[in-house]
C-alpha positions in Angstrom: -23.6 55.7 12.5 -22.9 57.1 9.1 -19.7 57.2 7.1 -19.8 60.5 5.3 -16.8 62.6 4.4 -16.7 66.4 3.8 -17.4 67.1 0.2 -14.9 68.8 -2.1 -17.1 71.9 -2.1 -17.1 71.9 1.8 -13.3 71.6 1.9 -12.8 74.4 -0.7 -15.2 76.6 1.3 -13.4 75.9 4.6 -10.1 76.7 3.0 -11.5 80.0 1.7 -13.0 81.2 5.0 -10.1 80.0 7.1 -7.6 81.9 4.9 -4.2 80.3 4.4 -1.4 81.8 6.4 2.0 80.3 6.1 3.3 82.5 9.0 2.0 82.1 12.5 -0.4 84.7 13.8 -2.8 85.3 16.6 -6.5 84.9 15.8 -9.1 87.2 17.3 -9.2 85.1 20.5 -5.4 85.4 20.8 -4.6 81.8 19.9 -1.5 81.2 17.9 -2.6 79.8 14.5 -1.0 78.8 11.2 -2.1 77.3 7.9 -5.8 76.9 7.5 -6.8 77.7 11.1 -4.6 75.1 12.7 -4.0 75.9 16.4 -2.0 73.0 17.8 1.2 74.3 16.1 3.1 76.5 16.5 3.6 77.5 20.2 4.2 81.1 19.3 5.3 83.8 16.9 7.8 83.6 14.1 6.9 80.1 12.9 6.4 79.3 9.2 5.2 76.3 7.2 5.1 75.3 3.6 1.9 75.0 1.5 2.3 71.2 1.6 2.5 71.4 5.4 -0.7 73.6 5.5 -2.6 71.1 3.4 -1.4 68.1 5.5 -2.4 69.9 8.7 -5.7 70.8 7.2 -6.6 67.2 6.3 -5.4 66.1 9.7 -7.7 68.7 11.4 -10.8 67.8 9.3 -10.6 64.0 9.8 -11.4 64.0 13.6 -14.4 66.4 12.9 -15.7 63.9 10.3 -15.2 61.1 12.8 -17.0 63.0 15.6 -20.0 63.6 13.4 -20.1 60.0 12.1 -19.8 58.5 15.5 -22.0 60.9 17.5 -24.7 62.3 15.2 -27.2 60.6 13.0 -26.6 62.6 9.8 -27.5 61.1 6.5 -27.5 64.3 4.3 -24.3 65.6 2.7 -25.4 69.2 3.1 -26.1 68.7 6.8 -22.8 66.9 7.2 -20.8 69.6 5.3 -22.5 72.4 7.4 -21.6 70.6 10.6 -18.0 70.1 9.5 -17.7 73.8 8.9 -19.2 74.7 12.3 -17.2 72.2 14.2 -14.0 72.8 12.4 -14.3 76.5 13.4 -15.6 75.9 16.9 -13.6 72.8 17.9 -15.0 69.4 18.8 -14.8 70.0 22.6 -16.5 73.4 22.5 -19.2 72.1 20.1 -19.9 69.0 22.2 -20.9 71.3 25.2 -23.5 73.4 23.2 -27.2 73.2 23.2 -26.9 73.1 19.4 -25.1 69.7 19.7 -27.7 68.2 21.9 -30.5 69.4 19.6 -28.8 67.9 16.5 -28.1 64.7 18.4 -31.7 64.4 19.6 -33.3 65.3 16.2 -31.3 66.6 13.2 -34.5 68.0 11.7 -35.5 70.1 14.7 -35.9 73.7 13.6 -34.8 75.0 17.0 -31.3 74.1 15.9 -31.3 77.3 13.9 -31.8 79.5 16.9 -28.9 77.9 18.7 -26.6 77.7 15.6 -26.7 81.4 15.1 -25.9 82.1 18.7 -22.4 80.6 18.1 -20.8 83.8 17.0 -18.4 84.7 19.8 -14.6 84.4 19.8 -12.7 85.5 22.8 -15.9 86.5 24.4 -16.8 89.0 21.7 -19.5 88.7 19.0 -18.2 89.0 15.4 -20.2 89.9 12.3 -18.0 87.7 10.2 -18.9 84.7 12.4 -22.6 85.5 12.1 -22.3 85.6 8.4 -20.5 82.2 8.4 -23.2 80.7 10.7 -26.0 82.0 8.5 -24.3 80.4 5.4 -23.8 77.1 7.3 -27.4 77.1 8.5 -28.7 77.7 5.0 -26.7 74.7 3.8 -27.8 72.6 6.8 -31.5 73.1 6.1 -31.2 73.0 2.3 -31.5 69.1 2.2 
């Protein structure tokens, strides 16, 4: 078990790709979302939060992802850890834990077959998105750069 945390660079990158929104909106899958990709709040349209709320929610959303990686995967590289934080933050712990990508990383974090599975995680709401593919390629480059 490791005890890594997402780097400042990782957090800044996540905040950029997740795009801060202080008003609730529906993401491409139809989920009500607010802040930096936070889906547990609100329940519907017309909700708003402050910047301070968005930052608090973001930190609260990243913490369980860090814990999941530290307790379930043998990752000793900051780059691998940061790439996984980005992937799992976007996908969700429950969704990620049911992927072949997760099983491959768990079995051997250096397995090159991880790349083939990682880039397949580009669907939202059942549709493939070019933006997700670009994000996955960036994450994958970071993952294998250490």
